[in-house]
C-alpha positions in Angstrom: 17.2 1.6 2.4 17.9 -1.2 -0.1 15.9 -3.9 -1.4 17.1 -5.8 1.4 14.7 -4.2 3.7 12.2 -6.4 2.0 13.9 -9.5 3.4 11.3 -9.5 6.6 8.4 -9.8 3.8 10.2 -13.0 2.6 10.1 -14.2 6.0 6.5 -14.1 6.0 6.1 -15.3 2.7 7.9 -18.5 3.5 6.0 -18.9 6.6 2.6 -18.7 4.9 0.7 -21.7 3.3 -0.7 -21.3 -0.5 -3.3 -19.1 -1.3 -4.3 -15.6 -1.9 -2.4 -14.2 1.3 0.7 -15.9 0.1 0.1 -14.4 -3.3 -0.6 -10.8 -1.6 2.7 -11.2 -0.1 4.7 -12.0 -3.0 3.3 -9.2 -4.7 3.7 -6.7 -2.2 7.8 -8.3 -1.7 7.7 -7.3 -5.6 6.6 -4.1 -5.6 8.5 -3.0 -2.5 11.5 -4.0 -4.1 11.2 -2.2 -7.3 10.0 1.3 -5.0 13.1 0.7 -2.9 15.3 0.2 -5.8 14.3 4.0 -6.8 16.4 5.0 -3.8 19.5 3.5 -5.0 22.7 5.5 -5.7 23.6 5.9 -8.3 20.3 5.7 -9.6 19.0 3.1 -12.5 18.8 4.5 -15.8 15.5 5.6 -16.5 15.0 2.9 -19.0 15.8 0.1 -16.8 13.4 1.4 -14.0 10.6 1.7 -16.8 11.1 -2.0 -17.9 11.2 -3.1 -14.2 7.9 -1.4 -13.8 6.3 -2.8 -16.8 7.4 -6.4 -15.8 6.2 -6.0 -12.4 2.7 -5.1 -13.9 2.8 -8.2 -16.0 3.2 -10.6 -13.2 0.9 -8.9 -11.0 -1.6 -9.0 -13.2 -1.5 -13.0 -13.1 -1.9 -13.1 -9.5 -5.1 -13.9 -7.4 -5.1 -10.8 -5.1 -8.2 -9.2 -2.9 -9.4 -6.0 -4.6 -8.2 -3.8 -2.0 -4.7 -4.9 -2.1 -5.1 -4.6 -6.0 -6.5 -1.3 -5.9 -3.4 -0.2 -3.5 -1.0 -1.7 -5.9 -2.2 -0.3 -8.9 -2.1 2.9 -7.2 1.7 2.4 -6.1 2.5 1.6 -9.3 1.2 4.8 -11.0 3.5 6.8 -8.4 6.8 4.5 -9.4 6.0 5.4 -13.2 6.6 9.0 -12.5 10.4 9.3 -13.3 10.6 13.0 -12.2 10.4 12.0 -8.4 11.7 8.9 -6.2 8.2 8.4 -4.5 9.4 5.2 -2.5 8.0 6.4 0.7 5.0 7.7 -0.7 4.2 4.7 -2.6 5.2 2.3 0.1 2.9 4.7 2.7 -0.3 4.0 0.2 0.0 0.2 0.7 0.1 0.0 4.7 -3.5 0.3 5.4 -4.4 -2.2 2.4 -1.8 -4.8 3.8 -3.0 -4.1 7.2 -6.8 -5.2 6.1 -5.8 -8.2 3.8 -2.2 -9.6 4.8 -2.0 -8.9 8.5 -0.6 -6.6 11.0 2.8 -8.3 10.9 3.0 -7.3 7.0 1.7 -3.6 7.7 4.5 -3.3 10.3 7.1 -4.4 7.6 5.9 -1.8 5.6 5.7 0.9 7.7 9.2 0.3 8.7 10.4 0.5 4.9 8.6 4.0 4.6 10.2 5.2 7.9 13.8 4.2 6.3 12.9 5.5 3.1 11.9 8.9 4.1 15.0 9.0 6.4 17.1 8.4 3.1 18.7 5.1 4.3 
């Protein structure tokens, strides 16, 4: 699955009003793009991937996020930092429950679809 799989999140983002929900959707969208790009063939160079994760961390630090979502994103980033694996499915799976709790069922369903696609390798 490519980062294009995150497009339904963009639709939810566009439909949301300003505020914590919108910032949460933006944070999840950014994170899913980085996670899904780890499955690209050929893979991104390790240095480029490391820089993308560092840039993501800096961007997420400036957003107003709910504590459950912030904790889930921190855990996801920890999984993404591991260069020896391609943990996209595991990282995204970790986001599903906090996204459902903080951003709603629709956003969680999008994440769940991404998890299934990442596990299937396409």
